[in-house]
C-alpha positions in Angstrom: 0.0 0.1 -0.1 1.3 3.5 -1.0 1.7 6.0 1.9 1.7 9.5 1.3 5.3 11.0 1.4 6.2 13.7 3.7 6.8 17.2 2.0 10.3 18.1 2.4 10.9 22.0 1.7 14.3 21.3 0.6 13.2 18.8 -2.1 11.3 19.1 -5.3 7.8 17.2 -5.5 7.8 14.0 -7.3 7.9 14.5 -11.4 4.9 12.3 -11.5 2.3 14.6 -10.2 1.2 18.5 -10.5 1.9 20.8 -7.8 -1.0 21.7 -5.7 -1.8 25.5 -5.1 -0.6 25.3 -1.7 2.8 23.9 -2.9 3.1 26.7 -5.4 2.4 29.3 -2.9 5.0 28.0 -0.7 7.6 27.5 -3.5 6.9 31.1 -4.9 7.4 32.4 -1.3 10.6 30.6 -1.0 11.8 31.8 -4.5 11.2 35.4 -3.2 13.6 34.6 -0.4 16.2 33.5 -3.1 15.7 29.6 -2.9 17.1 28.3 -6.2 15.8 24.9 -5.6 12.2 26.4 -5.2 12.6 28.2 -8.5 13.8 25.1 -10.1 10.6 23.1 -8.9 8.3 25.9 -10.2 10.0 25.7 -13.5 9.7 22.0 -13.6 6.0 22.1 -12.8 5.4 24.9 -15.7 7.2 22.8 -18.2 5.2 19.6 -17.1 2.2 21.7 -17.5 3.0 22.9 -20.9 3.0 26.6 -19.9 5.0 28.6 -22.5 5.5 32.3 -21.2 5.4 31.5 -17.6 8.1 28.7 -18.4 10.4 31.0 -19.9 9.7 33.4 -16.9 10.7 30.8 -14.5 13.7 29.8 -16.6 15.2 33.2 -16.2 14.3 33.4 -12.5 16.0 30.1 -11.7 19.0 30.9 -13.8 19.2 34.3 -11.9 18.9 32.5 -8.5 21.9 30.0 -9.6 19.7 26.9 -10.3 22.3 25.6 -13.0 20.0 22.6 -13.4 17.5 25.1 -15.3 19.4 24.1 -18.5 17.6 20.6 -18.2 14.7 22.6 -19.7 16.7 24.5 -22.2 15.3 22.6 -25.1 12.0 23.4 -24.2 12.5 26.9 -23.4 14.2 27.3 -26.9 11.4 25.7 -28.7 8.8 28.0 -26.9 11.0 31.1 -27.4 10.6 30.4 -31.3 7.2 31.7 -31.1 8.1 35.3 -29.6 9.8 38.2 -31.0 13.2 38.8 -29.8 12.1 41.9 -28.1 9.3 40.1 -26.3 11.8 37.5 -24.9 13.9 40.4 -23.7 11.0 42.0 -21.9 10.1 38.8 -20.3 13.6 38.3 -19.2 13.8 41.9 -18.0 10.4 41.6 -16.3 11.2 38.4 -14.4 14.7 39.9 -13.2 13.0 43.0 -11.9 10.4 41.4 -10.2 12.8 39.0 -8.7 15.0 41.8 -7.5 12.2 43.8 -6.1 10.6 40.9 -4.2 13.9 39.5 -2.9 14.6 43.2 -1.5 11.0 43.2 -0.1 11.5 39.7 1.8 15.0 40.9 3.3 13.6 44.1 4.2 10.6 42.1 6.3 13.2 39.9 7.8 15.4 42.8 9.0 12.2 44.6 10.2 11.2 41.7 12.4 12.2 42.2 15.8 12.0 38.5 16.5 14.8 37.9 14.2 
């Protein structure tokens, strides 16, 4: 009999299933704190779901956070990027980078302002 696996925040969910909304929210929160593994899990999920623009965006975020395993999805992202103009790809990359820097900055500010830390 299969037993449910405990969710480990440092490991990516199994490839055989899609992420739940709660898992996506948790991973996005971790990503905003600079977690490259969380960014990689979100990228894996987007590729499995067939997301196009979101997968490109998450590829750029994962790469910027240092997730070098993002290259596992380079073929998919190259294929997807063929349907966008170079200017649009540049815009997706810039927006992903700007959003990431803004959100990481806000997360760090919140941690610094928390007197419990």
